[in-house]
Structures are given as structure tokens and as C-alpha cells.
C-alpha positions in Angstrom: 7.4 -20.9 15.7 10.7 -22.5 15.1 13.7 -20.5 16.2 17.1 -21.7 14.7 19.7 -20.4 17.1 23.5 -20.7 17.3 25.3 -19.3 20.3 29.0 -19.4 20.9 30.7 -18.1 24.0 34.2 -17.2 24.7 36.1 -16.0 27.8 38.4 -13.0 27.8 40.8 -11.6 30.3 41.0 -7.8 30.3 44.5 -6.5 30.9 43.6 -2.9 31.7 46.5 -1.4 33.7 46.3 2.0 32.0 42.6 2.1 31.2 39.8 4.0 33.1 38.0 2.3 35.9 35.2 1.0 33.5 36.1 -0.6 30.2 33.8 -1.7 27.4 34.5 -5.3 26.4 34.0 -5.7 22.7 33.3 -9.0 20.9 35.0 -9.8 17.6 32.8 -9.5 14.6 30.8 -12.6 13.7 31.0 -14.0 10.2 27.9 -15.7 8.7 28.0 -18.1 5.8 24.7 -18.7 4.1 23.4 -21.4 1.9 22.6 -19.2 -1.2 24.1 -16.2 -2.8 20.9 -14.3 -2.3 21.1 -14.7 1.4 24.8 -13.8 1.5 24.2 -10.6 -0.6 21.3 -9.7 1.7 23.4 -10.0 4.9 26.3 -8.1 3.4 24.0 -5.2 2.7 22.5 -5.1 6.2 23.8 -3.2 9.1 24.8 -5.8 11.7 21.8 -7.1 13.6 19.4 -4.3 12.4 18.0 -5.7 9.2 18.4 -2.3 7.6 20.3 -1.1 4.6 23.3 1.3 4.6 23.0 1.7 0.8 20.1 0.4 -1.4 22.4 -0.1 -4.3 24.0 -3.0 -2.5 21.0 -5.0 -3.5 18.8 -3.0 -5.9 19.4 -1.2 -9.2 17.5 1.6 -11.0 15.6 0.6 -14.2 17.7 1.7 -17.2 16.3 4.8 -18.8 14.0 5.5 -15.9 13.6 8.7 -14.0 14.5 7.2 -10.7 17.6 7.7 -8.6 19.2 6.4 -5.4 21.0 8.4 -2.6 22.2 5.9 0.0 19.0 4.5 1.5 16.6 7.1 -0.1 15.1 6.0 -3.4 13.4 8.7 -5.6 10.9 6.8 -7.7 9.8 10.0 -9.5 11.2 13.5 -9.2 9.0 16.6 -8.9 8.2 16.7 -12.6 5.4 15.8 -15.0 5.2 12.6 -17.0 7.8 10.7 -15.1 8.1 6.9 -14.6 10.7 4.8 -12.8 11.6 1.9 -10.6 14.1 -0.2 -8.9 14.6 -4.0 -9.0 16.5 -6.5 -6.9 19.3 -8.6 -8.4 18.4 -11.1 -11.1 21.3 -13.3 -10.0 19.7 -13.6 -6.5 16.1 -14.3 -7.1 13.5 -14.7 -4.3 12.3 -18.3 -3.7 8.5 -18.1 -3.3 8.5 -21.5 -1.6 9.9 -19.6 1.4 8.5 -16.6 3.2 9.3 -13.0 2.4 9.1 -9.7 4.3 9.8 -6.1 3.4 9.3 -2.9 5.3 9.7 0.6 3.9 8.9 4.2 4.5 6.9 5.9 1.7 6.7 9.5 0.8 3.9 10.1 -1.7 4.1 13.9 -2.1 2.7 16.9 -0.4 -0.4 18.0 -2.3 -4.0 16.7 -2.3 -3.7 16.6 -6.1 -0.6 14.5 -6.2 -0.5 11.8 -8.9 -0.1 9.1 -9.6 1.4 6.6 -7.1 3.8 3.8 -6.4 3.6 0.0 -6.8 5.4 -2.8 -5.0 5.9 -5.6 -7.5 7.0 -9.3 -7.5 7.8 -10.2 -11.1 9.3 -12.8 -13.4 9.1 -10.8 -16.6 11.4 -12.0 -19.4 12.8 -8.4 -19.4 14.0 -8.8 -15.9 15.4 -5.6 -14.5 14.5 -3.7 -17.7 10.7 -4.3 -17.1 8.7 -1.1 -16.8 5.1 -0.2 -17.7 3.7 3.2 -18.7 3.5 6.5 -16.9 0.5 8.5 -15.5 -2.2 6.2 -14.1 -0.3 3.0 -15.2 2.1 3.5 -12.2 5.0 2.1 -14.2 3.5 -1.4 -13.9 0.4 -1.4 -16.3 -0.1 -0.3 -19.9 0.9 -1.8 -23.3 4.3 -2.7 -21.9 2.9 -4.0 -18.6 5.0 -6.1 -16.3 4.3 -9.7 -17.0 4.3 -12.7 -14.7 3.8 -10.3 -11.8 1.8 -9.4 -8.8 1.6 -5.8 -7.6 0.5 -3.8 -4.6 -0.5 -0.3 -5.9 -0.4 2.7 -3.5 -2.4 5.1 -5.6 -2.9 8.8 -4.9 -5.2 9.6 -7.9 -8.4 8.2 -9.2 -8.2 7.9 -13.0 -11.4 7.9 -15.0 -10.4 5.0 -17.3 -9.6 1.4 -16.9 -6.6 1.8 -14.6 -8.9 2.4 -11.5 -11.8 0.2 -12.5 -14.0 -0.6 -9.6 -12.5 2.1 -7.3 -14.8 4.8 -5.9 -12.3 6.9 -4.0 -9.1 8.6 -5.1 -6.6 7.5 -2.5 -6.5 3.7 -2.4 -4.3 0.6 -2.0 -4.9 -2.7 -3.8 -3.4 -5.9 -5.0 -3.6 -6.5 -8.7 -2.3 -8.9 -11.4 -0.9 -6.5 -14.0 -2.0 -6.5 -17.6 -2.7 -4.0 -20.4 -6.1 -3.1 -18.9 -5.7 -3.9 -15.2 -7.7 -6.6 -13.7 -9.9 -6.2 -10.6 -8.5 -4.4 -7.6 -8.2 -7.2 -4.9 -7.8 -6.5 -1.2 -8.9 -2.9 -1.9 -8.5 -0.2 0.7 -10.1 3.1 0.0 -9.0 5.8 2.3 -11.6 8.1 4.0 -12.2 11.5 2.3 -10.3 13.3 5.0 -7.2 11.2 4.7 -4.7 11.3 1.8 -1.5 9.5 1.0 0.4 12.6 -0.1 0.4 14.4 3.2 4.0 15.4 3.2 5.1 12.7 5.6 6.9 9.4 5.4 4.7 6.5 6.5 5.6 2.9 7.1 4.3 0.1 4.8 5.1 -3.6 4.9 4.7 -6.5 2.4 4.6 -10.1 3.4 4.6 -13.3 1.3 3.4 -16.3 3.3 4.9 -19.3 1.5 2.7 -21.9 3.2 -0.6 -20.2 2.2 0.7 -18.6 -1.0 -0.6 -15.2 0.3 0.7 -11.7 -0.4 -0.4 -9.1 2.1 0.3 -5.5 2.9 0.0 -3.2 5.9 -0.1 0.5 5.6 -0.6 2.3 8.9 -3.8 0.7 10.2 -4.9 -0.6 6.8 -4.3 -4.2 5.7 -5.2 -6.5 2.8 -4.2 -9.9 1.4 -4.5 -11.9 -1.8 -4.1 -15.7 -2.3 -2.2 -17.0 -5.3 -3.8 -20.2 -6.4 -1.1 -21.3 -8.8 2.5 -19.9 -8.8 3.1 -21.2 -12.3 0.1 -19.4 -13.7 0.8 -16.1 -11.9 4.6 -15.9 -12.0 5.7 -18.6 -14.6 7.7 -20.3 -11.9 8.6 -20.2 -8.2 11.3 -17.5 -8.4 10.9 -13.7 -8.8 12.8 -10.5 -8.5 11.1 -7.6 -6.7 11.1 -3.9 -6.4 9.1 -0.7 -6.7 7.7 1.3 -9.7 5.9 4.6 -9.9 4.8 7.4 -12.2 3.4 10.9 -12.5 1.2 12.4 -15.2 0.3 16.1 -15.6 0.6 16.7 -11.9 4.2 16.9 -10.5 4.9 14.7 -7.5 8.0 13.8 -5.6 7.7 10.1 -4.6 10.3 8.5 -2.5 10.9 5.5 -0.3 13.4 4.1 2.2 13.7 0.4 2.7 14.1 -0.3 6.4 13.9 -4.1 6.7 14.1 -7.1 4.4 13.8 -10.8 4.9 14.2 -13.2 1.9 14.4 -17.0 1.7 13.9 -17.3 5.5 16.9 -15.2 6.4 16.7 -12.1 8.6 19.5 -12.4 11.1 19.2 -10.8 14.5 22.4 -10.4 16.4 22.4 -10.3 20.2 25.6 -9.7 22.2 25.9 -10.6 25.9 28.8 -9.5 28.0 28.6 -10.9 31.5 31.0 -10.0 34.3 31.8 -12.3 37.3 28.7 -11.0 39.1 26.5 -12.1 36.3 25.7 -8.6 35.1 25.0 -8.3 31.4 25.7 -4.6 31.2 28.4 -4.6 28.5 31.1 -3.3 30.9 33.8 -4.9 33.0 36.2 -3.8 35.7 39.9 -3.7 34.9 41.5 -7.1 35.0 38.1 -8.8 35.4 37.3 -12.0 33.5 34.2 -11.7 31.4 32.1 -14.0 29.2 31.3 -12.8 25.8 28.5 -14.5 23.8 27.2 -13.8 20.3 23.9 -15.2 19.3 22.3 -15.1 15.9 18.7 -16.3 15.6 16.0 -16.7 13.0 12.4 -16.5 14.2 10.8 -17.9 11.1 9.1 -21.2 10.4 11.1 -21.9 7.3 14.5 -20.5 8.2 17.4 -21.7 6.1 20.2 -23.2 8.1 23.3 -21.1 8.5 26.7 -21.3 10.1 28.4 -18.8 12.3 32.2 -18.6 12.7 33.6 -16.8 15.7 37.0 -15.2 15.5 
């Protein structure tokens, strides 16, 4: 694994005549300049060094006319009402480059009822409608149906087994699968059917992650202990190009279900900065503290532990 790393150290003299015996030495904030607007936008929406969002609206927007809403980092895909559909999409101006790897982690809340319906889908898409793209409600999960999302690949997290074409080839109600959306959905690839005693809508948030491996052209998911993956043979045939926007859709039918998510980590185009701060005193202790009038060394390091990381520059001030 290649790690691109930039480290810059500076020495500071603490003049602490009127300060308590132990003083925290603070480093100045580091400024990152990235190669593309997408990477710059991503970093500006992340909490420093954590890869997490303070506000989803920094990078995503709700589909116009949908039933979804955003409150800071909590996205309500569908409220607790019947016949709802909604979704959020990333910025069209800052598309994801599928020639580079991608990683997203989220916490999903699928409802609190064994009869919850219908589910949520994670979608990579290059539909001509862009951020206005949205499929039908009920079993279509906001991704399938007559107005299905085109040039797309979806990971459906489905809480309800529909008797028609939407769940063709599925034998158990709660399931996760990767599909290529169309009017009558294609086969469920990388299908995970949950055991009868386990449901998605258990009233709890659960972690889920999605990864795009650019070198193998593989989309994969991990939900708790369940995993699945699907290889895209031709990016042009599937997506109509090598750039996409991404987001989540979801729907309800007759059954009312509150469906929510929280995005916790995101890496696009090889960028997912991790910030490490070292404060060493004259004794070599990296404990973030220094004695009054003691000279300390402050070092900020930003690293990218990815094979295809985009180069970036750090300015220290």
C-alpha cells in the first residue's frame, strides 16, 4: 500500500509566566489545497482528521419534490408515512471519478417494525436528470419503476419481499443485493438474505459501508457481518462514462416506516485525509503538554493510505 505523506515540523517557545504549571501547546490549523474541486469540497465538509461530516448539506442535496429532509448529519429518507419516496444526491459539479477508488460509511435506521417497508438503496448514477433522478415508491425503493434511474448501479437494503418483479429471485423478505436498475429490475447480484430471526428494521442504527475498487471495477458492500460484491465489466455500458454522482434513495408503500441514515466517513478520488498532531517536549514525550517556558516541537502530518491517492499540498501557518 502506498502512503503519501507530508510532514512539517516547527519549533515554538512557550512564554508562560502567568500560566498554570502545565500548558497545552496548540498547533496552527493546517490548510490543504487539493487537485480538484470535488476533493476540496469534501475536505471542507469534514471535521478535521475524522473523515466525518458536520452537516450533510455541505456535500449533498435532497431531490426536489421528494419526501426527504436533512437535519445536520441525519438524513430522513422517508418520514413515518405511507407512500413516500425520497433521496439525496452529491454535487453534480463535483462528480466521482470511477478510475479512482471510493469509500463511504453510514449508519442506517430502517424502522422499528417487522412489517416495515420498503427499504433504502445506495446508488451510483449518471442519469441525464442528475440530482432530479428518482424512481417510484413502494417496492421500487425510489430507484426502479417506469422512471427508473438510468446509467446506474444500486445496492438495495430491502425490508419487504414484494410479490412482483421488484424482488425477482429473492426468497426471504429482508435482503441486500446489488442491481442494475431498470423498469423491471434485473437479477439480484451479490444477494444476502437475512435469517428468519433477523430483520433490518430492528429499531437500531447499524453500520454499512460501500466500496468501489477502481483497479478491479468492483462495487462491494458490508452490512454488519454480511458482504457482497459485483464486477462492472464495462464502465461505458453501465454508467455511460467514468464519472457519476452518488447518494441514497428510499420509499414506503402502505406500511409506514421511518428510514434514516447518518454518513460517517467518505473517501472520493483517492482523498481521505487523516491528520496526526505530534507535540514533543525536550524529553521526547509526545503527550500534547509542555512545561512553562519549555521549547517544544510541533509536527502536523497528513497521510493518505490509498493506492491511488491524489497528490496534495499542505501549507503550514
